[in-house]
C-alpha positions as CSV (number, residue, x, y, z in Angstrom):
1,M,0.0,0.1,0.1
2,K,1.5,3.2,-1.2
3,H,-0.6,5.5,0.9
4,Q,-0.9,4.8,4.6
5,P,-4.2,6.2,6.3
6,A,-2.1,8.3,8.5
7,D,-0.4,9.9,5.5
8,V,-3.7,10.4,3.9
9,A,-5.2,11.9,6.9
10,L,-2.2,14.3,7.3
11,A,-2.4,15.4,3.5
12,V,-6.3,16.2,4.0
13,K,-5.4,18.4,7.1
14,R,-2.5,20.1,5.3
15,L,-4.9,20.8,2.5
16,Q,-7.5,22.2,4.8
17,Y,-4.9,24.3,6.6
18,R,-3.7,25.6,3.3
19,H,-7.3,26.5,2.3
20,H,-8.1,28.3,5.6
21,R,-5.0,30.3,5.2
22,A,-5.7,31.4,1.7
23,L,-9.5,31.8,2.4
24,S,-8.5,34.3,5.1
25,R,-6.3,36.3,3.0
26,A,-9.1,36.4,0.2
27,L,-11.7,37.3,2.6
28,A,-9.8,39.9,4.6
29,P,-10.4,43.1,2.0
30,L,-14.1,42.4,2.5
31,G,-13.9,42.7,6.2
32,L,-14.7,39.4,6.7
33,S,-13.2,36.2,8.7
34,L,-13.5,32.8,7.4
35,V,-16.0,31.8,10.1
36,Q,-18.0,35.0,9.5
37,W,-18.5,34.2,5.7
38,D,-19.1,30.7,6.4
39,T,-22.0,31.8,8.7
40,L,-23.2,34.1,5.8
41,R,-23.1,31.1,3.6
42,H,-25.0,28.8,5.8
43,L,-27.7,31.5,6.5
44,H,-28.0,32.0,2.7
45,R,-28.8,28.2,2.5
46,T,-30.6,27.7,5.4
47,P,-32.5,31.0,6.4
48,D,-34.0,31.1,9.9
49,A,-31.4,28.9,11.5
50,S,-31.1,28.7,15.0
51,L,-27.9,29.7,17.3
52,H,-27.1,26.1,17.8
53,D,-27.5,25.1,14.3
54,L,-25.3,27.7,13.0
55,A,-22.7,26.8,15.6
56,V,-22.6,23.2,14.7
57,L,-22.4,23.9,10.9
58,T,-19.5,26.5,11.5
59,F,-17.7,24.2,14.0
60,Q,-18.2,26.5,17.0
61,T,-19.5,26.0,20.5
62,D,-22.9,27.6,21.0
63,Q,-21.1,30.2,23.5
64,S,-18.5,31.1,20.9
65,F,-21.0,31.3,18.1
66,G,-23.3,33.5,20.3
67,S,-20.5,36.2,20.7
68,L,-19.9,35.9,16.9
69,A,-23.5,36.4,15.9
70,T,-23.7,39.5,18.3
71,R,-20.9,41.0,16.4
72,M,-22.2,40.3,13.2
73,A,-25.7,41.8,14.1
74,D,-24.0,44.8,15.3
75,R,-22.2,45.1,11.8
76,D,-25.7,44.7,10.2
77,L,-24.7,41.5,8.5
78,I,-27.3,39.2,10.1
79,E,-30.5,40.0,12.1
80,R,-31.8,38.0,14.9
81,V,-35.6,37.3,14.9
82,P,-37.7,35.7,17.6
83,G,-38.8,32.2,17.0
84,P,-41.0,29.9,18.7
85,G,-40.6,30.0,22.6
86,R,-37.0,31.1,23.5
87,A,-35.5,30.2,20.2
88,V,-33.9,32.9,18.2
89,K,-33.7,32.5,14.4
90,H,-31.1,34.3,12.3
91,R,-31.3,35.9,8.7
92,L,-29.0,37.5,6.4
93,T,-29.4,41.4,6.1
94,A,-29.1,42.9,2.5
95,K,-25.5,43.9,3.6
96,G,-24.7,40.4,4.6
97,E,-26.1,39.0,1.4
98,E,-23.9,41.3,-0.6
99,L,-20.7,40.3,1.2
100,R,-21.7,36.7,1.1
101,A,-22.0,36.9,-2.7
102,E,-18.8,39.0,-3.0
103,G,-17.1,36.3,-0.7
104,Q,-18.3,33.6,-2.6
105,E,-16.4,34.7,-5.7
106,A,-13.3,35.2,-3.6
107,V,-13.8,31.5,-2.3
108,N,-14.4,30.1,-5.7
109,A,-11.2,31.6,-7.0
110,V,-9.2,30.1,-4.1
111,F,-10.6,26.6,-4.7
112,E,-10.2,26.8,-8.4
113,T,-6.6,27.6,-7.9
114,S,-6.2,24.9,-5.2
115,F,-7.4,22.2,-7.6
116,D,-6.2,23.5,-10.9
117,T,-3.5,20.7,-11.1
118,L,-6.4,18.0,-11.3
119,T,-8.3,17.0,-14.3
120,P,-12.2,17.2,-13.9
121,A,-12.1,13.3,-13.7
122,Q,-9.5,13.4,-11.0
123,L,-11.5,16.1,-9.1
124,D,-14.7,13.9,-9.5
125,Q,-12.8,10.9,-8.5
126,L,-11.5,12.7,-5.3
127,G,-14.8,13.9,-4.4
128,G,-16.2,10.4,-4.8
129,L,-13.4,9.0,-2.6
130,L,-14.0,11.6,0.2
131,D,-17.8,11.0,0.0
132,V,-17.0,7.3,0.7
133,A,-14.5,7.9,3.3
134,L,-16.9,10.3,5.1
135,G,-19.7,7.8,4.8
136,P,-23.0,8.6,6.9
137,D,-22.7,11.2,9.5
138,P,-22.8,9.4,12.7
139,T,-24.1,12.3,14.5
140,A,-27.1,12.9,12.3
């Protein structure tokens, strides 16, 4: 076996780290951190998401995401809307949607550059292999 599991895992982590650094640089001119843009992206896909759902989607704790959401609301990127009971829902503002779209262009450019050494078939193969490796989400 040429590729040992630990080596593959380390390569995935290195690629993730490279993406995080490149994405942070690409989003900085927009005044966004990676987790802020990720929040905007998830709210675009899932309007009215709860704080807990957004924390899970962005790999944050509820407490740290609560602080982030407050800062983003103060910047008029998201709004908090009362939900049923004590629940609070979150939505994009017009400014948040504008920055999300601009950020998406920057993110797409990073990923296109990152995978430009792969042919379309290799990219499909890599995606398929990662799907198999990830399997079903045990926490779902």
